[in-house]
N, C-alpha and C positions, 0 to 999 in steps of 0.2 A: 504494499500499500504506499502511495506517495503521501507525504505530509508536509505541513508547514508548522513552524513554532513561533510563538510570540508571547512574551510575558509569562512563560511557563505553561501555556496552553498549546495543544496540538490540534491541528485542523486536518482532517482527511481531504484528499484531493482526488477527484475523478474527472473524466471528460466525456461529454455527450457529443458524439459525432453527429447525431441528428440535429441537435440544436446549435452545434459549433460553439460550445461554451464549456469552460471549466467550472466545477462546482464542488462544494464540500460542506462539512459541518464541523463544529467544535466537538471534539471527542472528550468523554469522561466527565461531563457535567450533567447536573440534574435539569434537563430541559433540551430543547431543540433549537439550535442557533445555526442557520445556514448562511452561505455566502457564495458568490459566483463572479465570474469575469471572463471576458473574451480573450484576454492575454494573461500571461504569467504575472506581469506587473499589476494589472487590474485585479486579478484574483488575490494577490498578496495584499494589496491596499484594502480590499473589501474584507479579508480576513482580519486584518488589524482593526478595522472599524467594528467588525462583529465582536471581537474580544473587548474592545473599549466600551461598546454599548452594553455588553453582557455585564461588565464590571460596574458600570454606571447604574444599570437596572437593579443589580444586587444591592448597591448602596442606597438607592432611592426606596427600595422595598424593604430595607433592613434585614436582608437575608444573607447568609454566609455564601460567598462564591466558592466554587469547587474547582480545584485545578485538575487538569487532565492527568491521567495515569502516565507514569514514566515509560512503561513498557518493559521494565525489568522486574524480576522476581528474585528476592534475596532469600536464601535459605541458609540457616545456621545448623551446622552438624558438629557433633563432638569431635575433638582431635583424634580420638581413637579410630573413628570411621575412615579417615583418609591417611592415617599413618602407615 
């Protein structure tokens, strides 16, 4: 999956050949926030606007914003397991 990152948020990126447009959504948040653009530059700009709008909305509504998941999974095992 292609992604964009901004302020710790991850945006998925897809392309619609039918509509000739890039589109995506902010991943890992409680809600659906979409963005789109006809070029990579426009897609990046609308992604940044979407994140900024999401953060402003959370402040306005007094709700906690959620950051996207990092995509990594940390597992701790005892030293005896890997010795």
